[in-house]
SEFILUM-417503 format. One line per field, with one value per residue (C-alpha): residue number from 1; residue in three letters; x, y, z. Coordinates in steps of 0.2 Angstrom, whole numbers. Layout:
REM residues N
i <- [NUM	...]
aa <- [ALA	...]
px <- [X	...]
py <- [Y	...]
pz <- [Z	...]
//
This chain:
REM residues 684
i <- [1	2	3	4	5	6	7	8	9	10	11	12	13	14	15	16	17	18	19	20	21	22	23	24	25	26	27	28	29	30	31	32	33	34	35	36	37	38	39	40	41	42	43	44	45	46	47	48	49	50	51	52	53	54	55	56	57	58	59	60	61	62	63	64	65	66	67	68	69	70	71	72	73	74	75	76	77	78	79	80	81	82	83	84	85	86	87	88	89	90	91	92	93	94	95	96	97	98	99	100	101	102	103	104	105	106	107	108	109	110	111	112	113	114	115	116	117	118	119	120	121	122	123	124	125	126	127	128	129	130	131	132	133	134	135	136	137	138	139	140	141	142	143	144	145	146	147	148	149	150	151	152	153	154	155	156	157	158	159	160	161	162	163	164	165	166	167	168	169	170	171	172	173	174	175	176	177	178	179	180	181	182	183	184	185	186	187	188	189	190	191	192	193	194	195	196	197	198	199	200	201	202	203	204	205	206	207	208	209	210	211	212	213	214	215	216	217	218	219	220	221	222	223	224	225	226	227	228	229	230	231	232	233	234	235	236	237	238	239	240	241	242	243	244	245	246	247	248	249	250	251	252	253	254	255	256	257	258	259	260	261	262	263	264	265	266	267	268	269	270	271	272	273	274	275	276	277	278	279	280	281	282	283	284	285	286	287	288	289	290	291	292	293	294	295	296	297	298	299	300	301	302	303	304	305	306	307	308	309	310	311	312	313	314	315	316	317	318	319	320	321	322	323	324	325	326	327	328	329	330	331	332	333	334	335	336	337	338	339	340	341	342	343	344	345	346	347	348	349	350	351	352	353	354	355	356	357	358	359	360	361	362	363	364	365	366	367	368	369	370	371	372	373	374	375	376	377	378	379	380	381	382	383	384	385	386	387	388	389	390	391	392	393	394	395	396	397	398	399	400	401	402	403	404	405	406	407	408	409	410	411	412	413	414	415	416	417	418	419	420	421	422	423	424	425	426	427	428	429	430	431	432	433	434	435	436	437	438	439	440	441	442	443	444	445	446	447	448	449	450	451	452	453	454	455	456	457	458	459	460	461	462	463	464	465	466	467	468	469	470	471	472	473	474	475	476	477	478	479	480	481	482	483	484	485	486	487	488	489	490	491	492	493	494	495	496	497	498	499	500	501	502	503	504	505	506	507	508	509	510	511	512	513	514	515	516	517	518	519	520	521	522	523	524	525	526	527	528	529	530	531	532	533	534	535	536	537	538	539	540	541	542	543	544	545	546	547	548	549	550	551	552	553	554	555	556	557	558	559	560	561	562	563	564	565	566	567	568	569	570	571	572	573	574	575	576	577	578	579	580	581	582	583	584	585	586	587	588	589	590	591	592	593	594	595	596	597	598	599	600	601	602	603	604	605	606	607	608	609	610	611	612	613	614	615	616	617	618	619	620	621	622	623	624	625	626	627	628	629	630	631	632	633	634	635	636	637	638	639	640	641	642	643	644	645	646	647	648	649	650	651	652	653	654	655	656	657	658	659	660	661	662	663	664	665	666	667	668	669	670	671	672	673	674	675	676	677	678	679	680	681	682	683	684]
aa <- [CYS	GLY	ILE	GLY	SER	HIS	HIS	ALA	GLY	LEU	LEU	PRO	ALA	HIS	LYS	ALA	PHE	THR	GLU	THR	LEU	TYR	ARG	LEU	GLU	LEU	MET	LYS	VAL	VAL	PHE	ALA	THR	GLU	THR	LEU	ALA	ALA	GLY	ILE	ASN	MET	PRO	ALA	ARG	THR	THR	ILE	ILE	ALA	SER	MET	ALA	LYS	ARG	GLY	ASP	LYS	GLY	MET	GLU	LEU	LEU	GLU	THR	SER	ASN	MET	LEU	GLN	MET	ALA	GLY	ARG	ALA	GLY	ARG	ARG	GLY	MET	ASP	THR	GLN	GLY	ALA	CYS	VAL	VAL	ALA	ALA	THR	PRO	PHE	GLU	GLY	PRO	GLU	ASP	ALA	ILE	THR	ILE	LEU	THR	ASN	GLU	ILE	LYS	PRO	VAL	VAL	SER	GLN	PHE	THR	PRO	SER	PHE	ALA	LEU	ALA	VAL	ASN	LEU	VAL	GLU	ARG	GLY	ASN	GLY	LYS	LEU	ASP	LEU	ALA	ARG	SER	MET	VAL	GLN	LYS	SER	PHE	ALA	ALA	TRP	GLU	SER	ARG	GLN	ARG	GLU	GLU	GLU	MET	GLU	SER	ALA	MET	THR	VAL	MET	ASP	ASN	GLN	ASP	ASN	SER	SER	PRO	GLU	ASP	GLN	PHE	LEU	ASN	VAL	ILE	GLN	LEU	ALA	LEU	GLU	LYS	GLU	LEU	ILE	GLU	ALA	ARG	ALA	GLY	THR	SER	PRO	THR	GLY	THR	SER	LYS	GLY	LYS	ILE	SER	LYS	LEU	ALA	ALA	LEU	VAL	ASP	ILE	LEU	ALA	ASP	GLY	LYS	LYS	LEU	LYS	LYS	VAL	SER	LYS	ARG	HIS	SER	GLY	CYS	ALA	GLN	MET	LEU	GLU	LEU	GLU	GLN	SER	THR	LEU	LYS	TYR	LEU	GLU	ARG	GLU	LEU	ARG	GLU	ARG	PRO	ASP	ASP	ILE	ASP	LEU	ASP	LEU	PRO	ALA	ASP	MET	ILE	ASP	ASN	GLU	LYS	SER	GLU	LEU	LEU	ALA	GLU	ILE	LYS	THR	GLN	ARG	GLN	ARG	VAL	LEU	LYS	GLY	GLU	ARG	GLU	VAL	ASN	ASP	SER	MET	MET	SER	VAL	ILE	ALA	LYS	VAL	ALA	ASN	ASN	ARG	MET	LYS	ALA	GLU	ASP	GLU	THR	ALA	GLU	ALA	LEU	LYS	ASN	THR	LEU	ALA	ALA	VAL	ARG	GLU	SER	TYR	ASN	SER	GLU	GLY	SER	PHE	ILE	LEU	GLN	GLU	GLY	GLY	ILE	LEU	GLU	PRO	GLY	GLU	LEU	ASN	PHE	TYR	VAL	LYS	ASN	CYS	SER	LYS	LYS	ASN	ARG	ALA	PRO	LEU	LEU	ALA	LEU	THR	THR	SER	ALA	PRO	SER	GLU	ASP	ALA	GLU	ASP	GLU	ASN	TRP	SER	GLN	THR	LEU	ALA	ILE	LEU	ASN	VAL	LEU	GLU	SER	TYR	GLY	CYS	ILE	VAL	LYS	ALA	THR	GLU	SER	GLU	SER	ALA	ASP	SER	SER	THR	TYR	TYR	VAL	SER	SER	GLY	GLY	THR	HIS	VAL	GLY	GLY	LEU	GLY	MET	ASP	ASN	SER	LEU	TRP	THR	LEU	THR	ALA	LEU	GLY	GLY	ALA	PHE	ASP	VAL	ALA	TYR	GLU	SER	ALA	GLU	LEU	ASP	LYS	PHE	GLN	ASP	ALA	LEU	SER	PHE	LEU	GLY	ILE	GLU	ASP	ASP	SER	ASN	ASP	GLU	ASP	ASP	GLU	ILE	GLU	GLU	ASP	SER	ASP	ASP	PHE	VAL	ASN	ILE	PRO	LYS	PRO	GLN	ARG	GLU	SER	GLU	LYS	LEU	VAL	ARG	GLU	LEU	CYS	GLU	LEU	SER	ALA	SER	GLU	MET	ALA	GLY	TYR	VAL	SER	ALA	LEU	VAL	ILE	ASP	ALA	PRO	ARG	ASN	SER	ASP	SER	ALA	ILE	ALA	SER	PHE	GLN	LYS	LEU	THR	TYR	ASN	GLN	GLN	ARG	VAL	VAL	GLN	GLY	ALA	LEU	LEU	ALA	MET	GLU	ARG	LEU	ASN	GLU	VAL	GLN	ARG	LYS	PHE	SER	LEU	ASP	ASP	SER	ILE	GLY	LYS	SER	GLN	LEU	GLU	LEU	ASN	ALA	CYS	ASP	VAL	VAL	THR	ARG	TRP	ALA	ALA	GLY	ASP	SER	TRP	SER	ASP	VAL	LEU	LEU	MET	SER	GLY	ALA	ALA	PRO	GLY	ASP	LEU	VAL	ARG	THR	LEU	SER	ARG	CYS	LEU	ASP	ALA	LEU	LYS	GLN	LEU	GLY	ASN	VAL	PRO	TYR	ILE	PRO	ALA	ARG	GLY	PHE	ASP	GLY	ASP	GLY	VAL	THR	ILE	ARG	THR	GLU	ALA	SER	GLY	LEU	HIS	PRO	ARG	ILE	ARG	ALA	LEU	CYS	ARG	ASP	ALA	ALA	ALA	GLU	MET	ASP	ARG	TYR	PRO	VAL	LYS	ASP	ILE	MET	PRO	PHE	GLU	GLU	ASP	THR	GLU	GLU	ASP	THR	GLU	ASP	GLU	SER	SER	GLU	GLU	ALA	GLU	GLU	GLU	GLN	GLU	SER	SER	ASP	ASP	LYS	GLU	VAL	ALA]
px <- [103	84	74	55	43	32	19	-1	-6	1	-7	-2	4	15	23	27	36	46	49	56	66	74	78	88	97	91	84	95	85	68	56	46	35	38	26	41	52	41	38	44	61	70	88	97	114	109	93	89	75	70	57	58	39	23	5	-5	-23	-19	-9	10	18	38	39	40	55	49	48	63	72	63	68	85	87	84	101	115	107	118	125	124	134	146	141	125	122	107	107	92	90	86	73	66	53	66	83	97	87	73	82	89	72	66	81	82	65	58	49	32	27	19	-2	-13	-25	-37	-55	-69	-78	-96	-87	-75	-90	-98	-82	-79	-96	-98	-79	-85	-98	-110	-101	-93	-78	-67	-73	-68	-51	-45	-50	-41	-27	-25	-12	-24	-30	-11	-10	-27	-18	-3	-11	-20	-1	7	-7	-6	13	13	1	10	27	18	11	29	36	35	47	40	33	14	16	25	14	-1	9	11	-7	-10	3	-2	-19	-14	-4	-17	-30	-14	-13	-32	-36	-20	-29	-44	-54	-54	-72	-67	-61	-49	-44	-28	-31	-36	-20	-7	-13	-12	4	11	4	12	30	30	23	37	52	58	66	51	40	50	49	31	28	41	29	15	21	27	11	3	13	11	-9	-7	2	-12	-24	-19	-16	-34	-42	-29	-35	-53	-51	-45	-58	-70	-63	-66	-78	-91	-100	-96	-108	-95	-109	-107	-95	-77	-83	-95	-82	-70	-51	-43	-58	-59	-40	-42	-55	-47	-33	-46	-51	-34	-30	-44	-39	-21	-31	-40	-26	-17	-31	-31	-13	-12	-30	-20	-4	-1	-4	-20	-23	-17	-28	-42	-39	-37	-52	-62	-55	-60	-78	-78	-82	-69	-51	-41	-53	-52	-33	-33	-45	-37	-19	-25	-32	-16	-4	-18	-18	0	2	-13	-6	10	-2	4	-13	-29	-38	-56	-57	-67	-62	-57	-38	-33	-19	-11	-12	-5	9	13	15	25	38	39	40	55	61	75	68	53	48	36	26	19	38	41	33	41	29	19	2	-12	-26	-39	-41	-56	-56	-67	-63	-72	-86	-87	-89	-104	-111	-107	-116	-131	-134	-131	-143	-158	-152	-157	-137	-135	-149	-150	-150	-152	-158	-146	-146	-130	-124	-108	-116	-128	-126	-130	-131	-126	-142	-139	-137	-125	-115	-113	-110	-94	-90	-88	-72	-79	-77	-94	-100	-118	-122	-116	-128	-143	-140	-143	-159	-148	-154	-165	-170	-180	-182	-187	-177	-176	-196	-193	-187	-206	-213	-204	-210	-228	-226	-220	-235	-249	-242	-244	-227	-229	-217	-223	-211	-221	-226	-244	-240	-235	-249	-261	-252	-254	-273	-271	-274	-261	-249	-252	-247	-228	-215	-212	-191	-196	-209	-194	-181	-192	-197	-179	-173	-187	-179	-161	-167	-173	-155	-146	-128	-118	-132	-129	-108	-113	-124	-111	-98	-107	-106	-88	-79	-73	-79	-63	-58	-65	-81	-97	-113	-124	-139	-129	-122	-141	-145	-133	-139	-151	-171	-167	-154	-163	-174	-163	-153	-169	-173	-155	-156	-170	-160	-146	-156	-162	-146	-137	-153	-149	-132	-133	-145	-132	-117	-108	-94	-94	-78	-85	-102	-98	-111	-107	-117	-107	-112	-97	-90	-105	-109	-91	-91	-108	-101	-86	-96	-107	-93	-86	-69	-55	-52	-69	-72	-55	-61	-78	-70	-56	-46	-28	-27	-18	-33	-48	-40	-41	-58	-63	-52	-62	-78	-73	-66	-83	-92	-82	-83	-102	-103	-93	-105	-115	-129	-145	-163	-173	-189	-187	-184	-202	-211	-230	-237	-241	-226	-214	-197	-185	-168	-158	-160	-144	-139	-155	-146	-153	-142	-129	-130	-131	-115	-105	-109	-105	-87	-86	-88	-79	-63	-53	-37	-33	-42	-42	-39	-34	-42	-54	-74	-78	-87	-107	-108	-120	-133	-131	-133	-147	-158	-153	-159	-174	-178	-175	-188	-200	-200	-202	-217	-226	-221	-230	-246	-245	-246	-260	-271	-270]
py <- [-73	-72	-60	-54	-41	-29	-19	-14	-29	-42	-50	-40	-56	-57	-39	-42	-56	-49	-34	-46	-57	-41	-35	-50	-50	-65	-57	-47	-39	-32	-25	-14	1	20	18	7	22	30	23	6	1	-6	2	-2	1	4	10	8	19	9	23	39	40	31	32	44	51	59	44	43	56	60	56	71	78	74	54	56	61	50	34	40	42	24	22	21	22	33	19	6	11	25	28	23	24	27	21	31	20	27	22	24	38	45	53	61	77	71	65	83	92	82	82	102	106	114	102	108	117	108	110	109	94	101	98	102	87	82	71	84	98	87	83	102	107	94	97	115	113	117	133	136	147	129	126	143	143	127	130	148	141	126	128	130	144	151	148	156	172	170	170	187	193	189	195	212	210	205	219	230	228	226	246	250	243	261	256	241	240	236	219	215	223	213	196	199	202	185	176	185	175	161	157	162	151	137	141	139	123	115	121	113	131	134	138	133	115	106	91	84	89	106	108	100	113	127	121	120	137	146	138	144	163	162	155	169	153	142	158	161	143	141	157	151	134	145	155	139	132	147	149	133	133	149	139	124	137	145	129	124	142	138	119	126	140	129	118	130	138	121	124	110	110	98	93	90	76	63	50	49	37	47	59	60	57	71	80	65	67	86	83	69	83	97	82	78	97	101	86	94	112	102	97	112	122	109	111	130	130	117	126	133	151	147	140	154	168	156	158	176	178	168	178	195	189	189	204	205	214	203	204	223	221	211	223	238	232	224	241	250	238	240	259	259	248	257	274	268	263	246	238	243	232	238	241	227	214	195	194	182	169	178	194	188	179	197	204	190	192	210	210	205	186	191	195	182	173	168	182	177	173	190	191	187	198	189	182	194	189	197	188	177	158	148	135	142	146	129	122	134	127	109	116	121	105	93	105	100	82	83	78	94	107	123	124	143	155	169	180	171	155	161	165	152	135	116	100	84	70	52	53	66	57	42	53	60	42	39	39	40	56	60	51	60	51	36	36	42	28	16	26	34	52	61	79	82	101	98	109	96	101	107	90	84	101	94	77	84	91	76	67	80	76	60	54	45	32	17	9	10	-5	-11	-9	9	12	6	16	31	31	36	55	54	46	59	71	63	73	63	62	54	41	37	33	23	14	12	6	-9	-13	-14	-27	-36	-40	-54	-50	-55	-42	-30	-31	-29	-13	-4	-8	3	18	16	9	20	14	5	13	-4	-7	-12	0	6	-6	-22	-21	-16	-32	-44	-39	-47	-43	-38	-27	-19	-13	-5	2	12	18	24	34	46	48	52	65	72	75	83	95	101	102	112	124	128	129	115	112	95	87	89	84	70	53	38	22	12	-6	-12	-21	-26	-44	-48	-42	-51	-68	-66	-63	-76	-88	-91	-96	-85	-91	-90	-73	-69	-76	-68	-50	-50	-41	-41	-50	-35	-23	-35	-37	-18	-18	-32	-21	-5	-12	-23	-7	2	-12	-12	7	4	-11	-1	15	17	7	13	4	0	7	24	21	11	24	26	35	48	56	68	66	82	73	59	42	36	17	6	-8	-22	-14	-13	-31	-37	-25	-34	-52	-47	-40	-56	-66	-55	-55	-69	-74	-65	-49	-55	-37	-42	-25	-30	-25	-14	-26	-20	-16	-28	-14	-12	-32	-33	-20	-28	-45	-37	-27	-43	-52	-39	-39	-57	-56	-44	-56	-69	-60	-52	-70	-78	-62	-68]
pz <- [13	15	3	9	2	13	7	11	1	14	28	46	52	37	37	55	52	40	51	65	52	45	62	68	52	46	32	20	7	7	-7	0	-5	1	19	25	28	40	59	57	65	51	49	33	27	10	2	-15	-23	-40	-46	-44	-48	-43	-49	-40	-43	-57	-65	-63	-53	-47	-29	-16	-9	8	5	-7	9	21	11	8	25	30	24	39	55	69	83	70	57	53	36	23	5	-6	-24	-34	-50	-68	-78	-95	-90	-76	-77	-68	-69	-62	-46	-45	-46	-33	-21	-23	-23	-6	7	7	24	40	35	51	49	62	58	71	71	80	92	97	100	113	123	122	128	142	147	148	160	144	142	125	133	130	114	108	117	111	93	92	100	88	74	60	70	69	50	46	56	47	30	35	39	25	13	20	18	-1	-3	5	-3	-19	-16	-13	-28	-37	-50	-55	-73	-76	-81	-64	-57	-65	-64	-46	-44	-52	-42	-25	-28	-33	-19	-6	-13	-12	4	10	-2	9	24	18	19	2	-7	-22	-19	-9	-18	-22	-39	-36	-25	-36	-51	-40	-35	-52	-58	-43	-46	-63	-59	-45	-56	-71	-80	-80	-84	-100	-103	-103	-113	-127	-127	-129	-143	-152	-151	-156	-170	-174	-174	-185	-197	-196	-200	-214	-222	-221	-227	-241	-245	-242	-256	-269	-267	-268	-283	-292	-306	-301	-286	-272	-257	-243	-236	-250	-250	-255	-268	-277	-280	-293	-287	-288	-278	-264	-261	-258	-247	-240	-237	-228	-217	-212	-208	-198	-187	-185	-182	-168	-162	-161	-151	-140	-136	-135	-123	-113	-112	-94	-102	-106	-90	-79	-91	-87	-70	-69	-79	-66	-52	-59	-59	-40	-30	-18	-14	-26	-41	-40	-40	-55	-63	-59	-64	-79	-84	-81	-91	-106	-106	-105	-122	-129	-126	-135	-149	-151	-150	-146	-131	-125	-106	-96	-109	-106	-104	-119	-118	-131	-122	-107	-117	-122	-105	-100	-114	-108	-90	-79	-75	-64	-46	-46	-30	-19	-12	4	11	11	31	46	57	71	70	75	87	81	63	60	63	49	61	74	63	58	76	78	63	72	88	79	70	86	94	80	83	101	106	115	123	130	147	146	134	126	112	104	104	115	130	130	142	137	144	134	132	131	112	114	125	112	100	109	113	92	84	67	54	56	72	72	54	63	77	65	53	69	75	89	83	73	68	84	79	60	53	36	34	17	10	15	7	-8	-5	-3	-20	-28	-20	-26	-43	-44	-40	-21	-12	-11	0	17	25	29	48	45	36	51	63	52	54	72	76	89	78	65	77	78	67	52	57	73	66	53	66	77	59	58	74	74	58	66	80	68	59	65	71	54	47	58	55	33	36	50	37	24	36	39	25	9	-9	-15	-33	-45	-35	-42	-44	-31	-39	-39	-24	-15	-25	-17	2	14	12	30	26	10	22	35	20	12	30	31	15	23	37	26	16	31	40	24	23	41	38	23	30	46	32	39	27	17	21	41	37	25	26	18	15	3	1	-10	7	15	9	10	28	31	27	37	50	48	49	32	28	28	8	2	10	1	-16	-15	-9	-25	-15	-8	8	15	9	16	32	31	27	41	54	50	53	69	76	73	79	97	98	97	109	120	122	137	142	141	147	133	141	133	116	111	102	111	96	108	115	106	109	111	114	106	115	109	103	106	119	106	93	105	111	91	87	102	95	78	85	94	79	67	79	73	63	53	59	78	89	106	113	125	128	144	155	162	178	188	188	167	168	179	169	152	158	165	149	139	151	149	131	130	143	133	115	123	129	111	105	117	112	93]
//
């Protein structure tokens, strides 16, 4: 009976070997992570779930219902077994109640992951023959657009239901408005369109609040817990007041700042008791402030500060419930005052908890075709950025972007051919595009102001200072000068240095990584020069993206240097054991890092070839279109990919063969460059 392991930290060959042995029934037991349950044909008769929790961004968290069912479903495959068994093991931290909770929870709904990108926008413009009709039609027919329209319909339906609940108490109406606001924000956060954030922590927090408000039993439990914490805090505060009063009533004045050994034993003991009691009060205040009731009150107060329909509904229902109690003489609350946790808890105690349920699940109406689509507005923002960077150019002018006609430049073709998250940033960082419309002029004004104050940047080389003495060169926009300088520095890199630099553009930083300064110091001199130029390009691109209100999740630009030195050494020919020791990572993690860089290099090496004669700046011509990837940089990416493509990172995907015409153009360009170089040496 063979025993094996299968997890992300292993080499791909090791995992494939385990899968093969298991399918051949030569291995009877496999210890694996939950990822084994999806996408791999490894039928099992019995599945044992050894733990119902896993470590996430917020620490140890229970498994999601869908993941638990997916793993349990591995036991007993149709056509192979008549039945299967799943054993869920209890631990000191998770018991039967947790298992029941996971298995009986509702499965989270399918949420669209569609997000417009630079590559998608370029390809849609090209397929639409320069028109935006095809792009608009495709975006509006996406599942994300349908979800957006569905949310609008659900909101209208929920508001109608709430308006028709004439018999409900003011407390119920107020809690329903809070719940509706949180449900709407939760759906937007899961769809990536919430203005207040879309992080996993934010989504889990909103989901917890909605879960409490939609369940009467949980709401009652939270209310009791808050009441208990508040009563305990009140008791601790009264005890502290008693001790402080006893200290003040003593005949001798005591300076509380004096050391305890300078005071008699009786008084020092009293001071020690006061100090301990203050710590208890602080602990009680933290427990009250961290309670879910306090969180809900804080969220409600924040929503009431906005200027929209939800804020008005919250204010009106809160005013109504306060008025009902003030008229009874229960307690007097000023109109417009903030909602205190104790006040909210009082309303929760007096509301009905029997019929609480999710509000946005009440609708079954069809989606509206006239609802606004956030994805289309983001697509227009992407097109504006692409136009500013010369990747698409207007062929015909029009008042609106929808009716204009565009054509795709050479740089735009390269953007559309790259599969990175932000392909425009990748091309910009490699000198293939820059801010041709000079939309980032405000940055230069800021830098000029710093120079006026005596804070100057001395990073320019002597050659650049000589070139800037020319009157013609001064007329060249600053973004173009920076891009041409970056191209020259990139062409001076070796293939291994290019591999390390490209890794900084596509590889995310690990959780435990070195500081940016420490990683920068590990780079070669040529890489450091290129990184400095790339930081300027990143600053300009971020400024342009902010100017056109592009969402940060779409326009993310990264320059993570943590893996740069490791990738450089692997591309330079270092052995696997040396690179693995240098990285300090698990073998599987390192393979993924190197494979992702290799994939990026192959994509860059496969972009359409463009002759070099259109790249070299003459110091006079102002460019209005993106030229695309320089052939020398393209060749370096090909060479780097060839050096990296060896076991255990080897990839069988071949390069596209260059046509004879491209090869002749490239060889002629190299011959011209060699001739110019020899002429320069003779003149020197």
